[in-house]
C-alpha positions as CSV (number, residue, x, y, z in Angstrom):
1,X,-35.5,-3.2,14.1
2,X,-34.4,0.1,12.6
3,X,-31.5,0.3,15.2
4,X,-30.4,-3.3,14.4
5,X,-30.5,-2.6,10.7
6,X,-28.3,0.5,11.1
7,X,-25.8,-1.4,13.3
8,X,-25.5,-4.1,10.6
9,X,-25.2,-1.4,7.9
10,X,-22.3,0.2,9.7
11,X,-20.4,-3.0,10.3
12,X,-17.1,-2.2,8.7
13,X,-16.1,-5.8,8.2
14,X,-19.4,-7.2,7.1
15,X,-18.8,-9.3,4.0
16,X,-21.0,-7.1,1.8
17,X,-19.2,-4.0,3.0
18,X,-15.7,-5.4,2.4
19,X,-16.9,-6.5,-1.1
20,X,-18.3,-3.1,-2.0
21,X,-17.5,-0.5,0.6
22,X,-18.6,2.6,-1.4
23,X,-22.2,2.6,-0.2
24,X,-21.0,2.3,3.4
25,X,-18.5,5.2,2.9
26,X,-21.3,7.3,1.5
27,X,-23.6,6.7,4.6
28,X,-20.8,7.3,7.1
29,X,-19.7,10.5,5.5
30,X,-23.3,11.8,5.5
31,X,-24.5,10.5,8.9
32,X,-21.5,9.7,11.1
33,X,-18.2,11.0,9.7
34,X,-16.4,10.3,12.9
35,X,-17.7,6.8,13.6
36,X,-16.9,4.5,16.5
37,X,-16.9,0.9,15.5
38,X,-17.6,-1.7,18.2
39,X,-16.7,-4.4,15.7
40,X,-13.1,-3.3,15.3
41,X,-12.9,-1.2,18.5
42,X,-11.6,1.8,16.6
43,X,-12.7,5.2,15.2
44,X,-13.3,5.4,11.4
45,X,-12.9,8.8,9.7
46,X,-14.5,9.3,6.2
47,X,-14.6,12.9,5.1
48,X,-11.8,14.3,3.0
49,X,-11.1,17.4,5.1
50,X,-11.0,15.4,8.3
51,X,-8.6,12.8,6.9
52,X,-6.4,15.5,5.5
53,X,-6.3,17.3,8.9
54,X,-5.7,14.1,10.8
55,X,-2.6,13.4,8.8
56,X,-1.2,16.8,10.1
57,X,-2.5,16.4,13.6
58,X,0.4,15.8,16.1
59,X,-2.2,14.4,18.5
60,X,-2.4,11.3,16.3
61,X,0.7,9.2,16.4
62,X,2.2,7.0,13.7
63,X,3.7,4.8,16.5
64,X,1.3,1.8,16.3
65,X,3.5,-0.7,18.2
66,X,0.9,-0.9,21.0
67,X,-1.6,-2.1,18.4
68,X,0.7,-5.0,17.5
69,X,1.6,-5.7,21.1
70,X,-2.1,-6.0,21.9
71,X,-2.4,-8.6,19.0
72,X,0.6,-10.4,20.4
73,X,-1.0,-10.6,23.9
74,X,-4.0,-12.2,22.3
75,X,-1.7,-14.8,20.8
76,X,-0.2,-15.8,24.2
77,X,2.4,-13.1,24.7
78,X,5.0,-11.0,22.9
79,X,7.4,-13.9,22.5
80,X,5.3,-15.2,19.6
81,X,6.1,-12.2,17.4
82,X,9.0,-10.6,19.2
83,X,11.2,-10.4,16.1
84,X,8.4,-8.9,14.0
85,X,7.7,-6.2,16.7
86,X,11.5,-5.5,17.0
87,X,11.8,-4.9,13.2
88,X,8.8,-2.6,12.9
89,X,9.8,-0.7,16.0
90,X,13.0,0.4,14.1
91,X,11.1,1.5,11.0
92,X,10.5,5.2,10.2
93,X,6.8,4.5,9.6
94,X,6.4,4.0,13.4
95,X,8.2,7.3,14.4
96,X,7.0,10.8,14.9
97,X,8.5,14.3,14.9
98,X,12.2,14.9,14.6
99,X,13.2,11.2,14.8
100,X,11.0,10.4,11.9
101,X,12.4,13.3,9.8
102,X,16.0,12.2,10.4
103,X,15.3,8.6,9.5
104,X,13.2,9.6,6.4
105,X,16.0,11.9,5.2
106,X,18.4,8.9,5.1
107,X,16.3,7.2,2.4
108,X,14.7,10.3,0.7
109,X,17.7,11.1,-1.6
110,X,17.1,7.8,-3.5
111,X,13.4,8.7,-4.1
112,X,13.9,12.1,-5.6
113,X,12.2,12.6,-9.0
114,X,15.6,12.7,-10.7
115,X,16.8,9.5,-9.0
116,X,13.6,7.7,-9.8
117,X,13.5,8.8,-13.5
118,X,16.9,7.2,-13.8
119,X,15.3,3.8,-13.0
120,X,12.6,4.2,-15.7
121,X,14.6,2.2,-18.3
122,X,15.0,-0.7,-15.8
123,X,11.3,-0.7,-15.0
124,X,10.5,-0.8,-18.7
125,X,12.9,-3.5,-19.4
126,X,11.5,-5.7,-16.6
127,X,7.9,-5.0,-17.6
128,X,8.5,-5.8,-21.3
129,X,10.3,-9.0,-20.5
130,X,7.4,-10.2,-18.2
131,X,4.9,-9.4,-21.0
132,X,7.0,-11.0,-23.7
133,X,7.2,-14.2,-21.7
134,X,3.4,-14.7,-22.0
135,X,2.4,-12.8,-25.2
136,X,2.3,-15.9,-27.3
137,X,-0.2,-17.6,-24.9
138,X,-2.9,-15.0,-25.6
139,X,-4.0,-14.9,-22.0
140,X,-2.6,-14.6,-18.4
141,X,-3.5,-14.2,-14.8
142,X,-2.1,-10.8,-14.1
143,X,-1.8,-11.5,-10.4
144,X,0.6,-14.4,-11.0
145,X,2.4,-13.3,-14.2
146,X,2.7,-9.5,-13.8
147,X,1.8,-7.8,-10.6
148,X,3.5,-10.3,-8.2
149,X,6.7,-10.2,-10.2
150,X,7.2,-6.5,-11.3
151,X,7.4,-4.7,-7.9
152,X,9.9,-7.0,-6.2
153,X,12.1,-7.1,-9.3
154,X,12.1,-3.3,-9.5
155,X,12.8,-2.9,-5.8
156,X,15.6,-5.5,-6.1
157,X,17.3,-3.3,-8.7
158,X,16.7,0.0,-6.8
159,X,18.2,-1.6,-3.6
160,X,20.9,-3.4,-5.6
161,X,19.7,-6.8,-4.4
162,X,20.4,-9.8,-6.7
163,X,17.4,-10.6,-8.9
164,X,17.7,-14.3,-8.3
165,X,16.5,-13.7,-4.7
166,X,13.1,-12.4,-5.7
167,X,11.2,-15.6,-4.9
168,X,12.6,-15.5,-1.4
169,X,11.4,-11.9,-1.0
170,X,7.9,-12.9,-2.1
171,X,7.9,-15.8,0.5
172,X,8.9,-13.3,3.2
173,X,6.6,-10.5,2.1
174,X,3.3,-12.5,2.1
175,X,3.2,-13.5,5.8
176,X,4.4,-10.1,6.9
177,X,1.7,-8.3,4.9
178,X,-1.0,-10.8,6.0
179,X,-0.1,-10.4,9.7
180,X,-0.1,-6.6,9.4
181,X,-3.7,-6.8,8.1
182,X,-5.1,-10.3,8.9
183,X,-8.0,-11.7,7.0
184,X,-11.2,-12.6,9.0
185,X,-11.1,-16.2,10.0
186,X,-7.3,-16.7,9.7
187,X,-5.4,-18.6,12.3
188,X,-3.6,-15.6,13.9
189,X,-1.3,-17.7,16.0
190,X,0.0,-19.6,12.9
191,X,0.2,-16.4,10.9
192,X,2.1,-14.7,13.7
193,X,4.6,-17.5,13.9
194,X,5.2,-17.5,10.1
195,X,5.5,-13.7,10.1
196,X,8.1,-13.9,12.9
197,X,10.1,-16.5,11.1
198,X,10.0,-14.5,7.9
199,X,11.2,-11.4,9.9
200,X,14.2,-13.4,11.2
201,X,15.2,-14.7,7.7
202,X,14.7,-11.3,6.0
203,X,16.7,-9.5,8.8
204,X,19.6,-12.0,8.5
205,X,19.6,-11.8,4.7
206,X,19.6,-8.0,4.5
207,X,22.3,-7.8,7.2
208,X,24.5,-9.9,4.9
209,X,23.7,-7.8,1.9
210,X,24.4,-4.6,3.8
211,X,27.8,-5.8,5.0
212,X,28.8,-6.7,1.4
213,X,27.7,-3.3,0.3
214,X,29.8,-1.6,2.9
215,X,32.8,-3.2,1.4
216,X,31.8,-2.5,-2.2
217,X,29.3,0.4,-2.4
218,X,27.4,1.1,-5.5
219,X,24.9,3.7,-6.9
220,X,21.9,1.9,-5.4
221,X,19.6,3.1,-2.7
222,X,21.0,0.7,-0.1
223,X,24.5,2.1,-0.6
224,X,23.1,5.7,0.0
225,X,21.4,4.5,3.1
226,X,24.6,3.0,4.4
227,X,26.4,6.2,3.8
228,X,24.0,8.1,6.0
229,X,24.0,5.4,8.6
230,X,27.7,5.6,8.9
231,X,27.3,9.3,9.4
232,X,25.4,8.5,12.6
233,X,21.8,9.2,11.5
234,X,20.6,5.5,11.9
235,X,21.7,2.6,13.9
236,X,22.7,-0.6,12.0
237,X,19.4,-2.2,13.2
238,X,17.4,0.7,11.9
239,X,19.1,0.4,8.6
240,X,18.2,-3.2,8.2
241,X,14.6,-2.6,9.4
242,X,14.0,0.3,7.0
243,X,15.5,-1.6,4.0
244,X,13.0,-4.3,4.8
245,X,10.2,-1.7,5.0
246,X,11.0,-0.4,1.5
247,X,11.0,-3.9,0.1
248,X,7.8,-5.2,1.8
249,X,5.7,-2.1,1.5
250,X,6.7,-1.5,-2.1
251,X,5.8,-5.0,-3.1
252,X,2.3,-5.5,-1.7
253,X,0.6,-2.2,-2.4
254,X,2.0,-1.7,-5.9
255,X,1.1,-5.3,-6.9
256,X,-2.5,-4.7,-5.8
257,X,-2.8,-1.3,-7.4
258,X,-1.7,-2.7,-10.8
259,X,-4.6,-5.1,-10.8
260,X,-7.1,-2.6,-9.4
261,X,-6.2,-0.1,-12.1
262,X,-6.3,-2.7,-14.9
263,X,-9.7,-4.0,-13.8
264,X,-11.2,-0.5,-13.6
265,X,-9.8,0.4,-17.0
266,X,-11.1,-2.8,-18.7
267,X,-14.5,-2.4,-17.1
268,X,-14.8,1.1,-18.4
269,X,-14.3,0.7,-22.2
270,X,-14.9,4.4,-23.0
271,X,-11.9,5.3,-20.8
272,X,-9.8,2.4,-22.2
273,X,-10.5,3.8,-25.7
274,X,-9.5,7.3,-24.6
275,X,-6.1,6.0,-23.3
276,X,-5.5,3.9,-26.4
277,X,-6.1,6.9,-28.6
278,X,-4.1,9.3,-26.5
279,X,-1.2,7.7,-24.6
280,X,-0.3,11.1,-23.1
281,X,-3.2,10.5,-20.7
282,X,-1.3,7.7,-18.9
283,X,-0.2,9.9,-16.0
284,X,-3.7,11.2,-15.3
285,X,-5.1,7.7,-15.9
286,X,-2.8,6.3,-13.2
287,X,-3.8,9.0,-10.7
288,X,-7.5,8.2,-11.3
289,X,-6.8,4.5,-10.9
290,X,-5.2,5.2,-7.5
291,X,-8.0,7.4,-6.4
292,X,-10.9,5.3,-7.7
293,X,-9.8,1.9,-6.2
294,X,-7.0,2.4,-3.7
295,X,-4.9,-0.7,-2.8
296,X,-4.7,0.7,0.7
297,X,-8.3,1.8,1.6
298,X,-7.4,2.8,5.2
299,X,-4.4,3.5,7.4
300,X,-4.4,3.9,11.1
301,X,-3.0,6.1,13.9
302,X,-3.1,6.0,17.7
303,X,-4.3,9.0,19.7
304,X,-1.4,10.4,21.7
305,X,-3.8,12.5,23.8
306,X,-7.5,12.9,24.3
307,X,-9.2,15.4,22.0
308,X,-12.5,16.3,20.3
309,X,-13.3,15.8,16.6
310,X,-16.8,16.8,15.3
311,X,-18.2,16.6,18.8
312,X,-16.8,13.1,19.4
313,X,-14.2,12.4,22.2
314,X,-11.2,10.5,20.9
315,X,-9.4,9.2,24.0
316,X,-5.7,8.7,24.4
317,X,-4.7,5.3,23.2
318,X,-7.7,4.9,20.8
319,X,-7.0,3.5,17.4
320,X,-8.1,5.9,14.6
321,X,-8.6,4.5,11.1
322,X,-8.2,7.2,8.4
323,X,-10.5,6.2,5.5
324,X,-8.3,7.0,2.5
325,X,-10.7,5.4,0.0
326,X,-13.7,7.1,1.7
327,X,-12.0,10.5,1.4
328,X,-11.3,9.7,-2.3
329,X,-15.0,9.4,-2.9
330,X,-16.0,12.6,-1.0
331,X,-18.2,14.8,-3.4
332,X,-17.0,17.9,-1.5
333,X,-13.5,17.1,-2.8
334,X,-14.1,15.4,-6.1
335,X,-16.9,16.3,-8.5
336,X,-18.9,13.2,-9.4
337,X,-16.6,11.0,-7.3
338,X,-18.1,7.6,-8.3
339,X,-17.3,8.2,-11.9
340,X,-14.1,6.7,-13.3
341,X,-12.6,9.5,-15.4
342,X,-9.0,9.3,-16.6
343,X,-9.0,13.0,-17.7
344,X,-9.8,14.1,-14.1
345,X,-7.6,17.1,-13.1
346,X,-5.4,15.4,-10.5
347,X,-3.3,18.5,-10.1
348,X,-6.1,20.3,-8.3
349,X,-7.9,17.3,-6.8
350,X,-5.4,15.4,-4.7
351,X,-6.4,11.9,-3.6
352,X,-5.4,10.6,-0.2
353,X,-4.2,7.1,-1.3
354,X,-0.5,7.9,-0.5
355,X,-1.4,9.8,2.7
356,X,-0.4,13.4,3.3
357,X,2.1,15.4,5.4
358,X,5.3,14.1,7.0
359,X,4.2,10.5,6.5
360,X,3.3,10.8,2.8
361,X,4.3,7.5,1.2
362,X,8.1,7.7,0.5
363,X,7.7,5.2,-2.3
364,X,4.8,6.9,-4.1
365,X,7.0,8.2,-6.9
366,X,8.4,4.8,-7.6
367,X,4.9,3.3,-7.5
368,X,3.6,5.9,-10.0
369,X,6.4,5.2,-12.4
370,X,5.9,1.4,-12.2
371,X,2.1,1.9,-12.9
372,X,2.6,4.3,-15.8
373,X,5.2,2.1,-17.5
374,X,3.1,-1.1,-16.8
375,X,0.1,0.4,-18.6
376,X,2.2,1.8,-21.4
377,X,3.7,-1.6,-22.1
378,X,0.4,-3.5,-21.8
379,X,-1.3,-1.3,-24.3
380,X,1.6,-1.3,-26.7
381,X,2.4,-5.0,-26.6
382,X,-1.1,-6.5,-26.1
383,X,-3.6,-5.0,-28.5
384,X,-7.1,-6.2,-27.9
385,X,-6.4,-6.6,-24.2
386,X,-9.7,-7.4,-22.3
387,X,-11.0,-9.4,-19.4
388,X,-11.2,-13.1,-19.9
389,X,-14.9,-13.8,-19.8
390,X,-14.3,-17.5,-19.1
391,X,-12.6,-16.9,-15.8
392,X,-14.2,-14.3,-13.5
393,X,-12.0,-12.1,-11.3
394,X,-11.6,-13.0,-7.7
395,X,-11.5,-9.9,-5.5
396,X,-9.2,-9.8,-2.4
397,X,-11.2,-7.8,0.1
398,X,-10.8,-9.8,3.3
399,X,-9.6,-6.9,5.5
400,X,-9.9,-3.1,5.9
401,X,-6.2,-2.6,5.2
402,X,-5.7,-4.0,1.7
403,X,-7.7,-4.3,-1.5
404,X,-6.7,-6.1,-4.7
405,X,-7.4,-9.4,-6.5
406,X,-6.7,-13.0,-5.8
407,X,-6.8,-13.6,-9.6
408,X,-7.5,-11.4,-12.6
409,X,-7.5,-13.2,-15.9
410,X,-7.1,-11.2,-19.2
411,X,-6.8,-12.2,-22.8
412,X,-5.8,-10.4,-26.1
């Protein structure tokens, strides 16, 4: 009976663990920090130091195409999602070593602190307009009204893509994100077909935008990427695929993080009051929001060779989940880690939510600025902001890969 209880307790995708994974993280860090999960057929790493070192370990590859190819085989063969697999195979997030560095360099100039700061007025203008549109109503569902709108609008400006196309991007982004981290019980075959169709449409659209930008370049990130592509650092196919990566990745994760951070802030009134009284705390508050409830609780790698970690044998080809959210609650890295504290010293206690090393999230600087400005505007424009007690939040926690809200109703 004790053995059965422990097996159930360590089921990573049990509903109670997806709803509130913190107790599971605590048990795994203490008793089995390099844990093999029969349920998901993968390793799960939970201690901060181990996650940190795994990000730097060349024996763990970012090339996860075999993972998606295995999924495709289970759907009846690679033809079902061939366009999806082709697109991600050309993305820098799937490359290692020198090839990854060369592809990343092509986009990195547009994500420098100076370049991103130049976009702050645009981010503020977009955020203020979204809030102004609902202010008179006295309430909103932030998932529909704010978080699903702000990131694609911002990325559209950064890439120089027409704003009127944002609804199309949302329609493409959702099946791609869902297929990358499917919810338990979803029809994977249907989801795979929709993701593949979205890939084709997105690829065709971006191809047209890129050709137009070649003829008339601007100051946007896409024009910079085209410049480097023409210098021979990227193929045309890689350019389209990586533009799609920036768009899709920047939408889903930032949208979820806005809601996670807002919920944590509104459910900790002492911290909300601190931020209301001292707006200079917004930067440290955002770092604490990202640490405390990460929109991306885990990321994964594939073992490129067999090696040992804490006495466990990780074999070549094994999938290894790096527990970002688990590392963020490690008491050896963060004093009193289960306390939400917007004054925490983020300069000396680095969370793992954006990864580390060569694959540190390229869009992290843009996401931070969006979050900082979103909370500045919400507190400035909506005094009395609080959770709507008549409509309970609905948490989105159906998979290991993403965490956010299906709905989050607030009023003021």
